[in-house]
C-alpha positions in Angstrom: -13.6 0.8 -16.3 -9.9 0.9 -16.1 -9.3 -2.1 -13.9 -12.1 -4.3 -15.0 -11.6 -7.9 -13.8 -8.1 -7.2 -12.4 -7.3 -9.1 -9.2 -5.7 -6.6 -6.7 -4.2 -7.2 -3.3 -4.2 -4.3 -0.9 -2.6 -4.5 2.5 -3.6 -2.2 5.4 -7.0 -2.0 3.8 -9.2 -1.7 6.9 -8.9 2.1 7.1 -7.3 5.3 5.8 -5.4 5.1 2.5 -5.8 1.4 2.0 -9.6 1.6 2.4 -9.8 4.5 0.0 -7.7 2.6 -2.6 -9.9 -0.4 -2.3 -13.1 1.6 -2.9 -11.5 3.5 -5.8 -10.3 0.3 -7.5 -13.7 -1.3 -7.0 -15.3 1.6 -8.8 -13.0 0.7 -11.7 -14.2 -2.9 -11.7 -11.3 -4.6 -9.9 -11.6 -7.8 -7.9 -10.0 -7.2 -4.5 -8.1 -9.1 -1.8 -8.2 -6.9 1.3 -5.9 -7.6 4.2 -5.4 -6.1 7.6 -5.6 -7.0 11.3 -9.1 -5.7 12.0 -11.5 -8.2 10.5 -14.7 -6.3 11.4 -13.5 -3.2 9.5 -12.5 -5.4 6.5 -16.0 -7.0 6.4 -17.6 -3.6 6.6 -15.5 -2.5 3.7 -16.4 -5.6 1.7 -20.1 -4.7 2.1 -19.4 -1.2 0.8 -17.5 -2.6 -2.2 -20.3 -4.9 -3.1 -22.8 -2.0 -2.9 -20.8 0.1 -5.4 -19.5 -2.7 -7.6 -21.6 -5.8 -7.4 -19.5 -7.7 -10.0 -16.3 -7.3 -7.9 -15.2 -10.3 -6.0 -13.9 -9.4 -2.6 -11.7 -11.7 -0.4 -11.4 -10.7 3.2 -8.1 -11.9 4.6 -7.5 -11.0 8.2 -3.7 -10.7 8.4 -1.2 -9.6 11.0 1.5 -8.3 8.7 4.0 -8.4 11.6 3.9 -12.2 11.3 5.9 -13.5 8.3 3.9 -16.7 8.1 0.6 -14.8 7.9 2.1 -12.7 5.0 2.9 -16.0 3.2 -0.6 -17.4 3.8 -2.2 -14.2 2.6 -0.5 -14.3 -0.8 -1.0 -18.1 -1.0 -4.8 -17.6 -0.5 -4.9 -14.8 -3.0 -3.2 -17.0 -5.6 -5.4 -20.0 -4.8 -8.5 -17.8 -5.5 -7.3 -15.8 -8.5 -4.3 -17.7 -10.0 -2.3 -14.5 -10.2 -2.5 -10.9 -9.0 -2.5 -8.1 -11.5 -1.8 -5.3 -8.9 -0.4 -5.4 -5.4 -0.5 -2.3 -3.2 1.8 -2.5 -0.2 0.1 0.0 1.9 0.2 -1.4 5.5 2.1 0.9 7.9 2.4 2.1 11.4 3.7 5.3 12.8 5.3 5.9 16.2 6.9 9.2 16.8 9.3 10.2 19.6 12.9 11.3 20.0 15.2 8.4 19.1 16.4 8.2 22.7 12.8 7.6 23.9 11.4 5.2 21.3 11.1 1.8 22.9 12.5 -1.3 21.3 9.1 -3.1 20.7 7.9 -0.1 18.8 11.1 0.1 16.7 10.7 -3.6 15.9 7.1 -3.1 14.9 7.9 -0.2 12.7 10.4 -2.3 10.7 8.2 -5.4 10.7 5.1 -3.7 9.3 6.6 -0.9 7.2 9.5 -2.7 5.6 9.6 -6.5 6.1 6.0 -7.1 5.3 6.4 -5.3 2.0 9.6 -7.2 1.2 8.0 -10.6 2.0 4.8 -9.8 0.1 6.9 -8.8 -3.0 8.9 -12.0 -2.6 5.8 -14.1 -2.8 3.9 -12.3 -5.5 6.6 -11.6 -8.0 7.3 -15.2 -9.3 3.8 -15.4 -10.8 4.1 -11.9 -12.3 7.4 -13.0 -13.9 5.7 -16.1 -15.3 2.9 -13.9 -16.9 5.3 -11.1 -17.8 3.0 -8.4 -16.4 1.9 -6.9 -13.1 2.1 -3.7 -11.1 3.6 -3.3 -7.6 2.7 -0.1 -5.7 4.3 1.0 -2.5 2.8 3.6 -0.3 5.8 5.4 1.2 5.9 9.0 2.5 7.6 12.3 2.0 9.2 11.3 5.3 11.1 8.8 3.1 12.7 11.6 1.3 13.4 14.1 4.1 14.3 13.6 7.7 11.5 14.1 10.3 12.2 15.4 13.8 11.0 12.9 16.4 10.2 10.5 13.5 13.7 9.1 12.8 12.8 5.4 12.8 9.5 6.0 10.9 11.4 8.0 8.3 14.1 5.3 8.1 11.5 2.7 7.2 10.1 4.9 4.4 13.6 5.6 3.0 14.2 1.8 3.1 10.9 1.1 1.3 11.7 3.5 -1.5 15.2 2.0 -1.9 13.7 -1.5 -2.0 11.1 -0.6 -4.6 13.6 1.1 -6.8 15.9 -1.9 -6.7 13.0 -4.4 -7.4 12.1 -2.4 -10.5 15.6 -2.9 -11.9 15.0 -6.7 -11.4 11.6 -7.0 -12.9 11.1 -4.3 -15.6 12.4 -6.6 -18.3 9.3 -8.7 -17.7 7.0 -5.7 -18.1 6.3 -5.5 -14.4 5.8 -1.9 -13.2 6.9 -0.6 -9.8 5.5 2.7 -8.4 6.2 4.5 -5.2 3.7 7.0 -3.8 5.1 9.5 -1.3 2.2 11.5 0.3 2.7 14.4 2.6 0.3 14.8 5.6 -2.8 12.8 5.1 -6.0 13.1 7.2 -6.0 9.5 8.5 -5.3 7.9 11.9 -1.8 9.3 11.6 -3.0 12.8 11.2 -1.8 15.2 13.8 1.7 13.9 13.7 3.0 16.5 11.3 2.8 20.3 11.1 -0.1 20.5 8.6 -3.5 21.1 10.2 -5.9 18.2 9.6 -8.3 20.3 7.7 -5.6 21.3 5.1 -4.0 17.8 4.9 -4.4 15.5 1.9 -7.4 13.2 1.9 -6.9 9.4 1.6 -8.9 9.7 -1.6 -6.2 11.9 -3.1 -3.7 9.1 -2.6 -6.1 6.6 -4.0 -6.3 8.6 -7.2 -2.5 8.5 -7.4 -2.6 4.8 -7.0 -5.1 4.4 -9.7 -2.9 6.5 -12.1 0.0 4.2 -11.4 -2.1 1.1 -11.8 -4.0 2.1 -15.0 -1.4 3.5 -17.3 -0.8 1.6 -20.6 1.4 -1.5 -20.0 4.4 0.1 -21.6 4.4 3.1 -19.2 5.5 3.3 -15.6 5.2 6.1 -13.0 8.2 5.4 -10.9 7.4 7.8 -8.1 4.7 10.3 -7.2 5.2 13.1 -4.6 1.8 14.2 -3.3 1.5 17.3 -1.3 -1.4 19.5 0.0 -1.8 22.4 -2.3 -2.0 24.9 0.5 -0.9 23.5 3.8 -1.0 26.8 5.8 
């Protein structure tokens, strides 16, 4: 088992990519802190994890990542239970799509709060203990929209560009302490966001594909880092 006994925090774990990563990591023996707003879905996921990996500890932490104080408490609770986190997956995200002239301010603010600020704050709180231990892996789930503009998705794309830039800069700060930083940029994925792009749902990536990329980033030997993974459907047409 490649992650046996590793404490891992996954945000946005209640569905989609985050859920798939949690299940995949559990199969590799990880202990899991799963965070999202929808507590009922988190508890259902915890039951699934216990069924496939009875030795994995699972902490359910209902968290509204739009709220900075809740982000702080989430990490504080994880540290209190595990002492330190080996892997942190900043996956939580929202997607609102409309022409920039039509996207309303509350949605713009939520896009930035969840897609960017929550990841920054989570990193701010988890990195000090990683620096003390001189090890750890930070994974950021971005998007190909963070590398190429998206019509009617300007603000969403801007958040993913920002997330990539943040992660790349953090790596320059922490790599001397053997802390790895990986960014995963999927194309269209068949999740709750599906239907927003041009790829038919039946030809889109599956959340499990992204989970395999996350596992690769998390399980390489300590001296190796995958800085960025672009993940695309093989045949989107």
